[in-house]
C-alpha positions as CSV (number, residue, x, y, z in Angstrom):
1,M,-51.6,57.4,61.0
2,G,-50.4,55.1,63.8
3,D,-47.3,55.7,65.9
4,T,-45.4,52.9,64.1
5,N,-45.6,54.9,60.8
6,R,-44.2,58.1,62.2
7,G,-40.5,57.0,62.0
8,F,-40.9,56.4,58.2
9,V,-42.7,59.7,57.6
10,L,-39.9,61.6,59.4
11,T,-37.2,59.8,57.6
12,K,-38.9,60.3,54.3
13,S,-39.3,64.0,55.0
14,Y,-35.7,64.5,56.1
15,K,-34.3,62.8,53.0
16,T,-36.7,64.6,50.6
17,L,-35.9,68.0,52.1
18,L,-32.2,67.2,51.9
19,L,-32.5,66.3,48.2
20,C,-34.4,69.5,47.3
21,A,-32.4,71.9,49.5
22,L,-29.0,70.6,48.5
23,G,-29.9,70.2,44.8
24,A,-31.4,73.7,44.6
25,G,-28.3,75.1,46.3
26,L,-26.0,73.4,43.9
27,A,-28.0,74.5,40.9
28,T,-28.2,78.1,42.1
29,A,-24.5,78.2,43.0
30,Q,-23.4,77.0,39.5
31,N,-21.2,79.6,37.8
32,A,-22.1,80.8,34.3
33,T,-18.6,80.0,33.0
34,P,-18.1,76.4,31.9
35,A,-16.5,74.0,34.3
36,P,-13.9,71.4,33.2
37,A,-15.3,68.5,31.3
38,E,-17.3,65.9,33.1
39,P,-15.9,62.4,33.9
40,A,-16.2,59.7,31.3
41,G,-16.9,56.7,33.6
42,Q,-16.5,53.4,31.8
43,Q,-16.8,55.0,28.4
44,S,-14.1,55.9,25.9
45,Q,-12.6,59.1,27.2
46,K,-12.3,62.0,24.7
47,S,-9.4,64.4,24.5
48,G,-9.6,67.1,27.1
49,E,-11.9,65.2,29.5
50,E,-10.8,64.6,33.0
51,P,-11.0,61.0,34.4
52,V,-14.0,60.2,36.6
53,D,-13.5,60.5,40.3
54,K,-14.1,57.1,41.9
55,R,-15.0,58.8,45.2
56,I,-17.0,62.0,45.9
57,F,-15.3,64.0,48.7
58,G,-12.7,61.3,48.6
59,V,-15.1,59.0,50.4
60,M,-18.5,58.2,48.7
61,P,-18.3,55.5,46.0
62,N,-18.8,56.9,42.5
63,Y,-18.3,53.8,40.3
64,R,-21.3,54.3,38.0
65,T,-21.0,57.8,36.7
66,A,-20.4,58.4,33.0
67,N,-20.2,61.3,30.6
68,L,-23.3,61.8,28.5
69,T,-21.3,63.1,25.5
70,A,-18.7,60.3,25.4
71,D,-19.0,57.4,23.0
72,Y,-21.5,55.0,24.4
73,Q,-20.3,51.5,25.3
74,P,-22.8,49.1,27.1
75,L,-21.8,47.2,30.2
76,T,-21.7,43.5,30.3
77,A,-23.9,41.7,32.8
78,R,-20.7,40.8,34.7
79,R,-19.7,44.4,34.9
80,K,-23.1,45.4,36.2
81,M,-22.9,42.8,39.0
82,Y,-19.4,44.0,39.8
83,I,-20.6,47.6,40.2
84,A,-23.4,46.4,42.4
85,V,-21.1,44.5,44.7
86,R,-18.6,47.4,44.9
87,D,-21.4,49.8,45.9
88,S,-22.8,47.3,48.4
89,F,-19.6,46.4,50.2
90,D,-17.3,49.4,49.8
91,W,-16.1,50.6,53.2
92,P,-18.1,53.9,53.3
93,S,-21.4,51.9,52.9
94,Y,-20.9,50.6,56.5
95,F,-20.8,54.2,57.8
96,V,-23.9,55.1,55.7
97,G,-25.7,52.2,57.3
98,G,-24.6,53.3,60.7
99,A,-25.9,56.9,60.1
100,F,-29.3,55.6,58.9
101,A,-29.5,53.3,62.0
102,L,-28.7,56.2,64.3
103,L,-31.5,58.3,62.7
104,Y,-33.9,55.4,63.1
105,Q,-32.8,54.9,66.7
106,L,-33.4,58.6,67.5
107,E,-36.9,58.4,65.9
108,D,-37.5,55.1,67.7
109,S,-38.8,53.6,64.4
110,N,-39.8,50.0,64.8
111,P,-40.2,50.2,68.6
112,S,-40.0,46.4,68.9
113,F,-36.3,46.7,68.2
114,G,-35.9,48.5,71.5
115,Q,-33.2,51.0,72.4
116,G,-29.6,50.7,73.6
117,L,-26.9,48.8,71.8
118,K,-29.2,45.8,71.0
119,G,-31.8,48.1,69.3
120,Y,-29.1,50.0,67.4
121,A,-27.5,46.7,66.2
122,H,-30.9,45.5,65.0
123,R,-31.5,48.8,63.1
124,Y,-28.0,48.7,61.7
125,A,-28.5,45.2,60.3
126,T,-31.8,46.2,58.7
127,A,-30.4,49.4,57.2
128,Q,-27.5,47.5,55.7
129,S,-29.9,44.9,54.3
130,D,-31.9,47.7,52.6
131,Q,-28.8,49.0,51.0
132,I,-27.3,45.7,49.9
133,I,-30.6,44.3,48.5
134,G,-31.3,47.6,46.8
135,N,-27.9,47.8,45.2
136,M,-27.9,44.2,44.0
137,L,-31.3,44.5,42.5
138,V,-31.2,48.1,41.0
139,E,-27.6,48.1,39.8
140,G,-26.9,44.5,39.1
141,T,-29.5,41.8,38.7
142,L,-32.4,43.7,37.1
143,P,-30.2,45.7,34.7
144,A,-28.6,42.5,33.6
145,L,-31.9,40.8,33.0
146,L,-33.7,43.8,31.5
147,H,-30.7,45.0,29.4
148,E,-30.7,48.4,31.1
149,D,-27.7,50.5,32.0
150,P,-27.4,51.2,35.7
151,R,-25.0,54.1,35.3
152,Y,-25.7,57.8,35.8
153,F,-24.8,59.8,32.6
154,R,-23.8,63.3,33.7
155,L,-25.3,66.1,31.7
156,G,-22.4,68.5,32.5
157,S,-21.9,72.2,32.8
158,G,-23.0,73.1,29.2
159,A,-26.6,73.3,30.5
160,S,-28.2,75.6,33.2
161,G,-28.0,74.6,36.8
162,W,-31.8,74.0,37.1
163,K,-31.9,72.0,33.9
164,R,-29.1,69.8,35.3
165,F,-30.9,69.4,38.6
166,R,-34.1,68.4,37.0
167,Y,-32.3,66.0,34.7
168,A,-30.4,64.4,37.5
169,A,-33.4,64.0,39.8
170,T,-35.5,62.4,37.0
171,R,-32.9,59.7,36.0
172,V,-34.6,57.5,38.6
173,V,-37.5,57.1,36.1
174,I,-35.6,57.5,32.9
175,T,-32.5,55.3,32.0
176,R,-30.5,54.1,29.1
177,A,-31.0,50.7,27.5
178,D,-28.0,48.6,26.5
179,S,-28.8,49.6,22.9
180,G,-28.2,53.3,23.8
181,G,-31.7,54.5,23.7
182,K,-33.8,56.0,26.5
183,R,-36.4,53.9,28.4
184,F,-38.4,53.8,31.6
185,N,-36.1,52.9,34.5
186,T,-37.8,49.6,35.4
187,S,-34.7,48.4,37.3
188,E,-34.9,51.4,39.7
189,I,-38.7,51.4,40.3
190,L,-39.2,47.7,40.4
191,G,-36.0,47.0,42.3
192,N,-36.8,49.5,45.1
193,T,-40.4,48.3,45.2
194,L,-39.0,44.8,45.9
195,V,-36.8,46.3,48.6
196,G,-39.9,47.6,50.3
197,V,-41.7,44.3,49.9
198,I,-38.7,42.2,51.2
199,G,-38.4,44.6,54.1
200,N,-41.7,43.2,55.5
201,A,-39.7,40.2,56.5
202,Y,-37.5,42.1,59.0
203,Y,-39.6,45.2,59.9
204,P,-42.2,43.7,62.2
205,D,-43.8,47.1,63.1
206,N,-44.1,48.4,59.5
207,R,-45.8,45.8,57.3
208,T,-48.7,47.6,55.8
209,V,-49.0,48.5,52.2
210,Y,-48.4,52.1,53.1
211,D,-45.2,51.2,54.9
212,T,-44.0,49.1,52.0
213,F,-44.3,52.0,49.6
214,Q,-42.7,54.3,52.1
215,R,-39.6,52.1,52.1
216,A,-39.6,52.1,48.3
217,Y,-40.0,55.8,48.1
218,T,-37.2,56.4,50.6
219,Q,-34.8,54.3,48.4
220,I,-35.8,56.0,45.2
221,A,-35.5,59.5,46.8
222,T,-32.1,58.6,48.1
223,D,-31.0,57.5,44.6
224,A,-32.3,60.8,43.1
225,F,-30.3,62.7,45.7
226,S,-27.2,60.6,44.8
227,N,-27.7,61.5,41.1
228,V,-27.9,65.2,41.9
229,L,-24.7,64.9,43.9
230,K,-22.9,63.1,41.0
231,E,-24.1,65.7,38.6
232,F,-22.6,68.6,40.5
233,W,-19.6,67.0,42.2
234,P,-17.1,68.3,39.6
235,D,-18.4,71.8,40.1
236,I,-18.0,71.5,43.8
237,K,-14.5,70.1,43.4
238,H,-13.3,72.8,41.0
239,K,-15.1,75.8,42.5
240,L,-15.1,75.1,46.2
241,L,-12.1,72.8,46.7
242,H,-10.0,74.5,44.0
243,K,-8.9,71.2,42.5
């Protein structure tokens, strides 16, 4: 493997380890006693269910989490695009892009970008592009065209911690159709594969087939981690933050 690929390998490894370690920790730490009811998202909220938190830790956007047990109501195409825009341009996304850019800078991924402020600005722009393109494809455009629901439907505390972890991590390959049934998550897989392909236009040092799939894998792994965090966020809030 050439030097230009090492940055991607390190980034992929860091994110995969983070997903597994944090997800396993959350699953293991889950108390046997039921936690308060999970958020209902955009669905009809049942009696006794708490409203969905729009931000995790008061910062991270959480606009597309819904309660699996609530009465299902499909989203309109307009609503799907609205969620994609909110996730793409909500203010924390700019800090996430900055964090990824810093990681890429430390790894010196895409050496042609250089170092210093100019190199960081270039990496920041490409990291933001990955996020925005991915959100618009995976959460908005493709779900609208393919009649898929881009939301994460939280399983909740009635199941074991490991079952919830497995469920959350696999929602990147299984989703809900607008009809309410389960189906292969074409929007997630195809959308993030397109992110990898489009990235060839602005990643001059990483344009091989391997690099393209590395970018797609990184996007999908990040979404899987996000689902795990959404699944366990109410447990964290109630048991660690005492709210």
